[in-house]
C-alpha positions in Angstrom: -20.5 68.1 87.8 -20.0 64.3 87.3 -17.0 63.3 85.2 -17.3 59.8 83.8 -13.6 59.8 83.1 -10.7 62.2 83.4 -11.4 65.1 81.0 -10.5 68.8 80.7 -13.0 71.3 81.9 -13.4 74.9 80.9 -15.3 77.4 83.0 -16.3 80.9 81.7 -18.1 83.6 83.5 -19.9 86.4 81.6 -21.4 89.7 82.9 -24.9 90.7 81.9 -23.6 92.3 78.7 -22.0 89.0 77.6 -18.5 90.1 78.2 -16.1 87.4 79.6 -15.0 88.4 83.0 -13.2 85.2 84.1 -12.3 81.9 82.5 -10.2 79.0 83.6 -9.1 75.7 82.0 -8.9 72.9 84.4 -6.7 70.1 83.1 -8.0 66.5 83.1 -8.5 65.5 86.7 -10.1 62.6 88.4 -13.3 60.9 87.3 -16.4 61.3 89.6 -18.2 64.2 91.2 -16.2 67.5 90.9 -16.7 71.0 92.0 -15.1 74.1 90.5 -14.9 77.0 92.9 -14.9 80.6 91.6 -12.5 83.0 93.3 -14.7 86.1 93.6 -11.7 88.4 93.9 -11.5 88.2 90.1 -15.0 89.5 89.6 -15.3 93.2 88.9 -18.3 93.8 91.1 -21.3 92.3 93.0 -24.1 91.2 90.7 -25.4 88.4 88.5 -23.1 86.5 86.2 -23.8 83.7 83.7 -21.5 80.7 83.6 -20.7 78.1 80.9 -19.0 74.9 81.9 -17.6 72.8 79.1 -16.6 69.2 79.9 -14.5 67.5 77.3 -15.7 68.5 73.8 -19.3 67.5 74.0 -21.0 68.4 77.3 -21.9 72.0 78.1 -23.7 73.3 81.2 -24.8 76.8 82.0 -26.6 78.8 84.7 -26.4 81.9 86.8 -24.2 82.8 89.7 -24.9 85.6 92.1 -21.9 87.4 93.7 -22.8 89.5 96.9 
């Protein structure tokens, strides 16, 4: 995700039932293109997960992640 200025980022992962299985708050980092790796050791099992990435207080992204 592109950060126009240093801002906090929150990443949530949900299972197919909508239960939060992992979340992380990343304090304000550098501006520019950033990636947010997910440590799969924290996931309960292989499968499809839904993510929500909130940047600052006004930008929200979402999608699917597949863990093998």
